[in-house]
C-alpha positions in Angstrom: 106.8 99.8 82.6 110.2 99.2 81.2 111.0 99.5 77.5 111.6 96.2 75.7 114.4 95.5 73.4 112.9 92.5 71.7 109.7 90.5 71.2 111.1 87.9 73.7 111.5 90.6 76.4 108.0 91.8 75.7 106.6 88.2 75.9 108.4 87.6 79.1 107.1 90.8 80.6 103.6 89.9 79.4 103.8 86.5 81.1 105.0 88.1 84.3 102.1 90.5 84.3 99.7 87.7 83.5 101.1 85.6 86.4 100.8 88.6 88.8 97.2 89.1 87.7 96.5 85.4 88.3 98.1 85.6 91.8 95.9 88.6 92.6 92.8 86.7 91.5 93.7 83.6 93.5 94.3 85.7 96.6 90.8 87.0 96.4 89.4 83.4 95.9 87.9 84.1 92.5 87.7 81.9 89.5 88.5 83.3 86.0 84.8 83.2 85.3 83.9 85.2 88.4 86.6 87.8 87.8 85.6 88.2 84.2 81.9 88.4 85.0 82.6 91.5 87.2 83.7 93.4 84.1 81.5 91.7 81.4 84.3 89.4 80.1 84.3 85.6 79.5 86.5 83.3 81.5 88.5 82.6 78.2 89.1 86.3 77.7 90.3 86.7 81.3 92.5 83.6 80.9 94.2 85.1 77.8 95.3 88.1 79.9 96.6 85.7 82.6 98.5 83.7 80.0 100.1 87.0 78.7 98.6 86.4 75.2 96.8 89.8 75.1 99.1 92.8 74.5 96.5 95.1 76.1 97.7 94.1 79.5 100.5 96.7 79.1 98.0 99.5 78.9 97.3 101.5 82.1 93.5 101.6 81.4 93.3 97.8 80.9 95.4 97.3 84.1 93.0 99.6 86.0 89.9 97.7 84.7 91.3 94.2 85.4 92.7 95.0 88.8 89.5 96.9 89.7 87.5 93.7 89.2 89.8 92.2 91.9 89.4 95.1 94.3 93.1 95.9 93.7 95.1 98.6 91.8 97.7 98.6 89.1 100.2 99.4 91.8 99.4 96.0 93.4 100.0 94.3 90.1 103.3 96.1 89.6 104.5 95.1 93.1 103.9 91.5 92.3 105.9 91.9 89.1 108.6 93.9 90.8 108.3 96.9 88.5 107.2 100.4 88.9 103.5 101.1 88.2 102.5 102.1 84.8 102.2 105.9 84.5 98.7 107.3 84.7 97.5 109.1 81.6 96.7 112.8 82.2 93.0 113.6 81.6 92.2 115.8 78.7 90.6 119.0 79.9 88.7 120.0 76.8 85.9 118.4 74.8 83.3 115.8 75.9 84.5 112.8 77.8 82.9 109.6 78.7 83.7 107.6 81.9 84.2 104.4 80.0 83.1 101.0 81.0 85.9 100.1 83.4 84.9 98.4 86.7 85.3 100.9 89.6 84.9 100.1 93.3 82.6 102.5 95.0 84.5 104.8 97.4 84.1 104.2 101.1 81.9 107.2 101.3 79.3 105.5 99.1 79.1 102.4 101.2 75.9 102.0 103.2 74.9 100.1 106.3 72.0 97.9 107.2 71.3 96.4 110.7 69.8 92.9 110.7 66.7 92.5 112.8 66.3 88.7 112.4 68.4 85.6 112.6 67.4 84.5 109.0 71.1 84.6 108.0 72.5 82.8 111.1 75.2 81.6 111.6 76.6 83.8 108.8 75.1 86.9 110.5 72.7 87.2 113.4 70.2 89.8 114.5 72.0 93.0 115.5 74.8 92.5 113.0 75.4 95.6 110.9 76.2 94.8 107.2 78.2 97.3 105.3 77.6 97.1 101.6 78.7 98.7 98.4 75.8 99.6 96.1 76.6 98.6 92.5 79.3 96.1 93.4 78.1 92.7 92.3 78.5 89.9 94.9 80.4 86.6 94.4 78.8 83.3 95.0 77.9 82.7 98.7 78.8 86.4 99.5 76.4 88.5 101.4 74.4 91.1 99.4 71.8 93.7 100.0 69.0 94.0 97.4 67.0 97.1 97.0 63.6 96.1 95.8 61.3 98.1 93.5 59.1 99.0 96.5 62.0 100.5 98.4 62.5 97.7 100.8 66.0 96.1 101.5 66.7 92.4 101.6 69.8 91.0 103.1 70.7 87.6 101.5 73.5 85.3 100.4 74.1 85.5 96.6 73.8 82.2 94.8 73.6 83.1 91.1 71.7 85.2 88.6 70.6 85.3 85.0 68.7 87.7 82.8 65.4 86.9 84.5 66.0 86.3 88.2 68.4 86.5 91.1 68.8 83.3 93.1 69.7 83.9 96.8 69.5 82.2 100.2 68.3 83.5 103.6 64.6 84.2 103.2 63.4 82.9 106.6 66.4 80.5 106.9 69.8 80.3 105.6 69.2 77.2 103.5 66.0 78.5 102.0 66.3 79.4 98.3 64.5 82.5 97.0 64.1 83.5 93.4 63.7 87.3 92.8 62.6 88.5 89.4 65.2 90.9 88.0 62.6 93.4 87.2 61.8 93.7 91.0 65.5 94.2 92.1 66.3 97.9 91.6 69.9 97.5 92.8 72.2 94.9 94.3 75.2 95.6 96.5 77.9 93.2 97.8 78.5 93.1 101.6 82.0 94.3 102.2 82.0 94.1 106.0 80.0 92.5 109.0 80.1 94.6 112.1 78.9 92.5 115.1 77.8 94.1 118.3 
């Protein structure tokens, strides 16, 4: 990022970064609440970044965390602002390190596939459709997901919502059928990132 000569310049750059973050979020069709939920942040907290009212938006680690929640990169953010991307900090090679709590998208190599054997999710996806999903990536509302149950079985569903006690999904026998799955029974949830039709 460029060096600032005054608080006005820093404020203008913060607003530009916030507007770029907002544009990335809108391109993905997410609300501030949905984007914030992906990284454990409230919609108000996310909104402060978009308004340029949080100085942390200049930090590369914060940019990686926020853009990662949008399946984007700090470079995408910088392109929208028209500036060079923030320099990446060099990792420290000695001592104990923690990964941090930043949202990270699973690499393509960690994605898995599941072929549907029923038409329970039609017309969204019919029997024979292969769903590619990313374990650990939380789905958005009405996005497909694959749930790994505590007995090892996999359930392909459309995500509706969740709370501390249950997952609410559609597609158990018919697309409009609501199913409530206790959180204790769901070992893992992965968002569907691609549908591959035969």
